[in-house]
C-alpha positions in Angstrom: 114.6 55.3 235.9 116.6 53.4 233.3 120.4 53.0 233.3 122.5 51.4 230.6 125.9 49.9 231.4 128.3 49.3 228.5 131.8 47.8 228.5 134.3 46.1 226.3 135.1 42.6 227.5 137.6 40.0 226.3 134.6 38.4 224.6 133.4 41.7 222.9 131.1 44.6 223.6 128.3 44.1 226.2 125.4 46.3 227.3 123.0 45.8 230.2 119.9 47.8 231.4 118.9 48.3 235.0 116.1 50.2 236.7 118.0 51.3 239.8 121.2 53.3 240.3 122.4 50.8 242.8 122.0 47.9 240.4 123.8 49.8 237.6 126.7 50.6 239.9 126.9 47.0 241.0 126.9 45.7 237.4 129.5 48.3 236.4 131.8 47.4 239.2 131.4 43.7 238.5 132.4 44.3 234.8 135.4 46.3 235.9 136.5 43.5 238.2 136.2 41.1 235.3 138.8 42.9 233.2 136.3 44.8 231.2 137.5 48.1 229.7 135.7 51.4 229.0 133.0 50.6 231.5 130.4 53.4 231.3 126.9 54.0 232.8 124.4 56.2 230.9 121.4 57.8 232.6 118.0 58.3 231.2 119.1 61.6 229.6 122.0 60.0 227.8 124.7 61.4 230.1 127.7 59.0 230.4 129.6 58.4 233.6 132.5 56.2 234.6 131.6 54.0 237.6 133.2 56.3 240.2 131.5 59.4 238.9 128.2 57.6 238.7 128.6 56.5 242.3 129.2 60.1 243.4 126.3 61.5 241.4 123.6 58.8 242.0 124.5 56.4 244.7 127.1 57.9 247.0 128.1 54.6 248.5 131.3 55.9 249.9 133.1 52.9 248.3 134.9 55.2 245.9 136.6 57.1 248.7 135.7 60.0 251.1 133.7 62.9 249.9 135.5 66.2 249.5 
């Protein structure tokens, strides 16, 4: 699978590609922790998620809070 992570940083727009959901989530959280805005992860079908929704749908790490 291929995932694309996009964000707006103080230095401008950035985009990264990863092959695993875990790597995509890690990159998205890193960007969010570095004051990036509008952090989004796209899946191979072009669906766009914020990091928390991506975690719930693909990774389910539990780091975003308890499941309902």
